[in-house]
C-alpha positions as CSV (number, residue, x, y, z in Angstrom):
1,M,0.0,0.0,0.0
2,G,1.3,3.4,-1.0
3,A,1.8,6.3,1.4
4,L,-1.1,8.2,-0.1
5,E,-3.6,5.3,-0.5
6,G,-7.1,6.6,-0.4
7,K,-6.1,10.3,-0.6
8,T,-7.1,12.9,-3.2
9,A,-4.7,15.4,-4.7
10,F,-5.1,18.5,-6.9
11,V,-1.9,19.8,-8.5
12,T,-1.7,23.2,-10.3
13,G,1.0,23.4,-12.9
14,G,0.5,19.6,-13.1
15,A,1.7,19.4,-16.8
16,G,5.0,21.1,-16.1
17,G,8.3,19.4,-15.4
18,I,8.0,19.4,-11.6
19,G,4.2,19.2,-11.6
20,A,4.1,16.2,-13.8
21,A,6.7,14.4,-11.6
22,I,4.6,15.1,-8.5
23,C,1.4,13.8,-10.2
24,A,3.2,10.6,-11.2
25,R,4.6,10.1,-7.7
26,F,1.2,10.8,-6.0
27,S,-0.5,8.3,-8.4
28,A,2.2,5.6,-7.7
29,E,1.6,6.1,-4.0
30,G,-2.1,5.4,-4.4
31,A,-3.7,8.8,-4.6
32,E,-6.4,9.9,-6.9
33,V,-4.8,12.9,-8.8
34,I,-5.9,15.8,-10.9
35,A,-3.3,17.7,-12.9
36,A,-4.7,21.2,-13.3
37,D,-2.9,23.2,-16.0
38,L,-3.4,25.2,-19.2
39,S,-1.6,22.4,-21.0
40,E,-2.6,18.7,-21.2
41,L,-0.7,16.2,-19.2
42,P,1.2,13.6,-21.4
43,A,-0.9,10.5,-22.0
44,S,1.8,8.4,-20.4
45,H,0.7,9.5,-16.9
46,D,-1.7,6.7,-16.1
47,G,-4.1,7.2,-13.3
48,V,-3.8,11.0,-13.4
49,R,-6.7,13.1,-14.7
50,S,-6.0,16.3,-16.7
51,L,-8.1,19.4,-16.1
52,R,-7.7,22.7,-18.1
53,Y,-7.2,25.3,-15.4
54,D,-6.2,28.9,-15.3
55,V,-5.0,30.0,-11.9
56,T,-5.7,33.7,-12.7
57,D,-9.4,33.2,-13.6
58,E,-11.4,33.3,-10.3
59,V,-14.6,32.3,-12.0
60,G,-12.9,29.3,-13.5
61,V,-11.1,28.4,-10.3
62,S,-14.3,28.6,-8.3
63,G,-16.2,26.6,-10.8
64,A,-13.5,23.9,-10.9
65,F,-13.8,23.3,-7.2
66,A,-17.6,23.4,-7.2
67,E,-17.5,20.7,-9.9
68,L,-14.9,18.8,-8.0
69,G,-17.1,18.8,-4.9
70,R,-19.7,16.9,-6.8
71,S,-17.3,13.9,-7.5
72,W,-15.0,14.1,-4.5
73,E,-16.1,14.1,-0.9
74,K,-12.9,15.7,0.3
75,L,-9.6,17.1,-0.9
76,D,-6.6,15.8,1.1
77,I,-3.6,17.4,-0.8
78,L,-3.3,20.7,-2.7
79,V,-0.1,21.5,-4.5
80,N,0.4,25.0,-6.0
81,A,3.1,24.3,-8.5
82,A,1.9,26.7,-11.3
83,G,4.5,29.5,-12.0
84,I,6.2,31.6,-14.6
85,E,9.6,33.4,-14.7
86,I,10.7,36.7,-16.1
87,E,14.4,37.2,-16.5
88,K,14.7,41.0,-16.2
89,T,15.7,43.8,-13.8
90,I,12.9,46.0,-12.6
91,E,14.1,48.7,-15.0
92,D,13.4,46.4,-17.9
93,T,10.2,44.9,-16.5
94,S,6.9,46.5,-17.8
95,L,3.9,46.9,-15.5
96,E,2.1,44.4,-17.6
97,E,4.8,41.8,-17.0
98,W,5.0,42.6,-13.3
99,N,1.2,42.2,-12.9
100,R,1.2,39.0,-14.9
101,I,3.9,37.2,-12.9
102,F,2.2,38.2,-9.6
103,A,-1.2,37.0,-11.1
104,V,0.2,33.5,-11.8
105,N,2.7,33.0,-9.0
106,V,1.0,34.7,-6.0
107,T,-2.7,35.6,-6.8
108,G,-3.2,32.3,-8.5
109,M,-2.0,30.5,-5.4
110,F,-4.3,32.7,-3.2
111,L,-7.4,32.0,-5.4
112,T,-6.7,28.2,-5.6
113,C,-6.3,27.9,-1.8
114,K,-9.3,30.2,-1.1
115,H,-11.7,28.1,-3.3
116,A,-10.2,24.8,-2.3
117,L,-10.8,25.4,1.5
118,P,-14.4,24.0,1.7
119,L,-13.1,20.6,0.3
120,L,-9.9,20.7,2.3
121,R,-11.9,21.2,5.5
122,K,-13.6,17.8,4.9
123,S,-10.2,16.0,5.0
124,R,-8.7,14.7,8.2
125,G,-5.4,16.5,8.1
126,A,-5.2,18.2,4.7
127,S,-1.8,19.2,3.4
128,I,-1.2,22.3,1.3
129,I,2.2,22.5,-0.5
130,N,3.1,25.8,-2.2
131,F,6.0,26.4,-4.4
132,G,8.5,29.1,-3.3
133,S,12.1,29.2,-4.4
134,Y,15.6,29.7,-3.0
135,D,15.2,32.9,-4.9
136,G,12.7,34.0,-2.2
137,F,15.7,34.1,0.3
138,I,18.6,35.2,-1.9
139,A,18.5,36.7,-5.4
140,D,19.8,35.7,-8.8
141,P,20.7,38.7,-11.0
142,G,18.0,39.7,-13.5
143,L,15.1,37.9,-11.7
144,A,13.7,40.8,-9.7
145,A,9.9,40.2,-10.3
146,Y,10.3,36.5,-9.9
147,C,12.2,36.9,-6.6
148,A,9.5,39.3,-5.3
149,T,6.7,36.7,-6.1
150,K,8.6,34.0,-4.3
151,G,9.1,36.1,-1.2
152,A,5.3,36.7,-1.2
153,V,4.6,33.0,-1.5
154,H,6.9,32.3,1.5
155,A,5.1,34.9,3.7
156,L,1.6,33.8,2.6
157,T,2.5,30.1,3.3
158,R,3.5,31.0,6.9
159,A,0.3,33.1,7.4
160,M,-1.9,30.3,6.1
161,A,-0.2,27.8,8.4
162,C,-1.1,30.0,11.3
163,D,-4.7,30.6,10.2
164,Y,-5.6,27.0,9.3
165,G,-3.4,25.0,11.6
166,P,-6.2,25.0,14.3
167,E,-8.4,23.2,11.8
168,G,-5.9,20.5,11.3
169,M,-4.5,21.7,8.0
170,R,-0.7,21.8,7.3
171,V,0.7,24.4,5.0
172,N,4.3,24.3,3.8
173,A,6.4,25.6,0.9
174,V,9.0,23.8,-1.1
175,C,11.8,26.1,-2.3
176,P,13.9,24.5,-5.0
177,G,17.1,25.7,-6.5
178,Y,18.2,24.7,-9.9
179,V,16.1,21.8,-11.2
180,D,16.4,20.1,-14.6
181,T,13.1,21.4,-16.1
182,P,12.1,22.9,-19.5
183,M,12.4,26.3,-17.8
184,L,16.1,25.6,-16.9
185,Q,16.8,24.1,-20.3
186,S,15.4,27.3,-21.9
187,F,17.9,29.3,-19.8
188,F,20.8,27.1,-21.0
189,Q,19.7,27.4,-24.6
190,D,19.8,31.1,-24.5
191,S,23.5,31.1,-23.4
192,G,25.0,29.8,-26.6
193,D,27.6,27.5,-25.1
194,I,25.1,25.1,-23.4
195,D,27.6,22.4,-22.2
196,T,29.9,24.9,-20.6
197,L,27.1,26.6,-18.7
198,Q,25.5,23.3,-17.6
199,Q,28.8,22.3,-16.1
200,A,29.3,25.7,-14.5
201,V,25.9,25.4,-12.9
202,R,26.7,21.9,-11.6
203,D,30.1,23.1,-10.2
204,V,28.6,26.0,-8.2
205,H,26.7,23.5,-6.0
206,P,28.5,21.7,-3.1
207,L,27.0,18.5,-4.4
208,R,28.2,19.3,-8.0
209,T,24.9,18.7,-9.5
210,Y,21.5,20.3,-9.9
211,G,18.2,18.6,-9.0
212,T,15.6,16.6,-11.0
213,P,11.8,16.9,-10.9
214,E,11.8,13.5,-9.1
215,D,14.0,14.9,-6.3
216,V,11.4,17.6,-5.7
217,A,8.5,15.1,-6.0
218,N,10.2,13.0,-3.2
219,L,10.0,15.9,-0.8
220,V,6.5,16.9,-1.8
221,N,5.3,13.3,-1.4
222,W,6.6,13.3,2.2
223,L,5.0,16.6,3.0
224,A,1.7,15.3,1.6
225,S,1.9,12.1,3.6
226,D,0.8,11.4,7.2
227,E,4.5,11.0,8.1
228,A,4.8,14.8,8.0
229,R,1.9,15.3,10.4
230,Y,3.9,17.7,12.6
231,A,5.5,19.7,9.7
232,S,3.8,23.0,9.0
233,G,4.6,26.6,8.4
234,Q,8.0,25.8,7.0
235,L,10.0,26.7,3.9
236,W,11.8,23.6,2.8
237,V,14.9,24.5,0.7
238,L,16.0,21.8,-1.8
239,D,19.0,23.2,-3.6
240,G,21.9,20.8,-3.3
241,G,23.6,23.0,-0.7
242,L,23.7,26.0,-3.0
243,S,22.4,28.6,-0.6
244,A,24.4,27.2,2.4
245,Q,27.8,28.4,1.1
246,V,29.4,31.8,1.0
247,Q,29.7,32.6,-2.7
248,Q,32.6,35.0,-2.2
249,M,34.8,32.1,-1.1
250,K,34.6,30.7,-4.7
251,L,36.4,33.8,-6.2
């Protein structure tokens, strides 16, 4: 029997690199899973149901959970993995871009959690797992708006843990560093010398590697499970030791 046998899970950004890995792991652990995304989940993900879902559309979000309540008695696990990145300084970021990244990364999380609460309350020990970033603690150059959204996610996660802990809900954030996803590969491809940059990124980590979506799914799976019953209000950094070191010492 898997660690999530009998549980239900709703994953935003479920068709993305990390989101798809989480959905696959949840399904393998026995959960009934919905991958909610603007894109369809690959057909290879057996046991995972795709749902077209726009985190920025409150009417659509509200309707999705109203419909879900007609087929599920409860929601045990909510993962907010939907997110976008803008690689610019604030000087180069337009107001439209600023509003868009906050709409997806922060407001979308807020709307999803808000409208999922009635179903989450019906679970015995629901787990909400948000996606922050190590960029919510420290900053990479040229990611100003992205860093700002992740700082907001971290603060909102702690606030929700305080507000809903008395009802038995756990709220945590997973904060990855470099993970081998389409977003990271896009960053590499823009560099020109892909192999050199990939090796440089590996070398900057104490573990001399970057993560995989499955690495992230392992942590998310634990946070979703009953084994993590006492874990709440925390920001779980998963970055191969990257943020533990003093970068100046590498000069």
